[in-house]
N, C-alpha and C positions, 0 to 999 in steps of 0.2 A: 503493500499499500503505499503510495505516494505522500508524503506529508510536507508542506510548505507552510511558513509562519511569516507574519509581518505584523510589526508594532504600527497602529494608526494614531494620530492625533486628534483623537475623537472619541466620545463615550460610546459604549455598546450600541445603545439606543439607534444612533444614527447609522450604525451597520445594518442593524434589523430594519430601520426605515427603508435602506435601499432595497433590501432584500423583499420588503413587503410590496413595493412598486414593481410589478412583473413588468412593466415597460421599460424599465432600466437593466433587464437581463443582458442584452447584447451590449450594452456599456460596460460591463465589467466581466462577461465570458468571453475568454478568448475563443473565436471560431464561430461564435454564433453571431449570423448577420444581420438578421431583423426578425421583428416580433410579429407574427399574423393576428394572435389573439389571447389574452389574458383571461383564464377561465374564473368563472364566477366565485370559486372555492380559495382560489389563490390569495393568501399563502399558506391555509390550512390544510391538513391531511387529507390526501386524494386530490387537492388541487393541481391544476395542469396551465403549464406554459406551452402554446403553440407556437415554435420559432422554427429559423430555418438556421442551417450551418453552411459554410462554405463561401466562395467568393464568386458574385454575379459574372457571368449566367450559370455558373455551376454550382447552385444550391440545392440542398437537400431539406425538404420539410419534415421536422420532428417535433417532438414533446419532451417535457420535463415534468415529472410528478413529484410533489411533495410526500415525504415519508414522516419526518418529524418538523414541528415547529415550535421550538420552545425559547423564544425570546426573552432576556436578552443573552442566552446561553449557548444554544445548539440550533443547527438548521441542516437539515439532511434531505437530500433531493437524488433523485435517479434520472439522470439525462439519457435520452436516446441519441444514438448518431449513428444509424445505420447507413453505410454497410460496416462500419468499424464496431458496432455493438452498443450496449448500454455500461452507463459507469454507476457508481454509488459515490456521492460526494458528500461529507460530513464537514460543516464549518462549525468551529468551535471558538467562542469569543468569552475573552476574560478581561477583567479590569487591569490596567496598568498605570504606573504613575504618569505616561505621557498620555493614556487616554483608554487603549485597548490594545491586545494582542488576538490577531485572527490566526488562527491554526485551519489549515483546509488539508482534508485527508480525502484521496481520490483513489479508486480503484476500479478496475474493468470487471463486471460481473457477467455480462454476456457475450456473444458473438464472438469474432475473430481476435479483438483486443484482449479476450480473456484467456487466449491460447498462447499470447507472448509471455516470455518468461517475465516473472514479477521486476525482477531486479532491472531488465533492460526497458520495460514499459515505464517504471518509475522516472527513469532519466527523461524521457521525453515529457512526463506529466509535470515532473518538477519544473523543468525549464518554462513550459507553459503557464503553470500556477503562480510562478514569479511574477508573470505579468498579469494574470487574472488579479493578484493582490494589489497590485499596484494601481489597476484600474480601479477596484473597490475602493482603495484608499483615496484616490481623488475624488470618487463620487460621494463618498460618506463623510471626509472631511469638509468638502464643499456645503453638504447639506442637500444634496439634490434628492434624496428620499423625503426629506423634511427632517426635524428636529427629534421628533417621538413618533412612535406608532399610531396610525390614525386607529379609531376605535374599532374598526372592522376588521383590523388585522390582529387584536388582543388574541392570544391562544386561549383555546378551550382545554377541558382537561384531556381529551382524545388527542389533540395535536402534542402534547407533551409527553404522550407514550413512546419511549425510547424505540427507535426503529432497530429491526434485526441486523445483525451482521451478517453479511453474505458470507459464504463459504465458497472455495473454488472447487469444482468437482474433480474427480479422480481422473475424468478424462482430460480436462482442461490443463492439470498438472502433468500428465503423460505427455501432451502435444508439445507444451511448453518445453519440456526437457528435449524432446525431439528437435524442436527448432534449432536450438543451439547444438545438440549432438551431432545432427545430421550433417551441417557444414563442417563443423571440426574432422569427423571421422572422413569426409572426403577428402579435405585438405591433407590429412595425416596419410591417405592412400596416395594423393597425389605426389606428396615429398618422398613417400617411401618407394616409389616407383623409379625414382631418379637415380 
């Protein structure tokens, strides 16, 4: 699982105000290029964002679903990004003397992305998420989502129920080993033949 952190010069409420405004999603998520619709239940559990990934004209329409909404502490979503697959993203926010520190945890849970060795996938995710947190900092520190949560975004008891941690299947673990082992075996064979 990829883990990226950043200190923001604003209180946790401002971070969650950005999350609560689904229309701001492409402003902080690297790869999201446009919003098509924000579902009525957003940001509550089961709420969906309908967005597109990619660069025009090569964009794919997909969605992101809320799994946990627990401001000002934790936000868990499951974005789809087919044909790559789906990811589980948990954002944890805690107070800091300068404002707050945001921890972003991401892992592939379905599709081809879940077949890539975790350590290899984490490199790319970390690089992308450094920029994601930079963008989130600009929006939250600038008050883009407001200073506090709007009343409609206040969490319900169901929203605060912890999201289950996804487990990698035996198949995904096996394939990820093959993704690394096959090229190494091929290289060993080539060099042995010389």
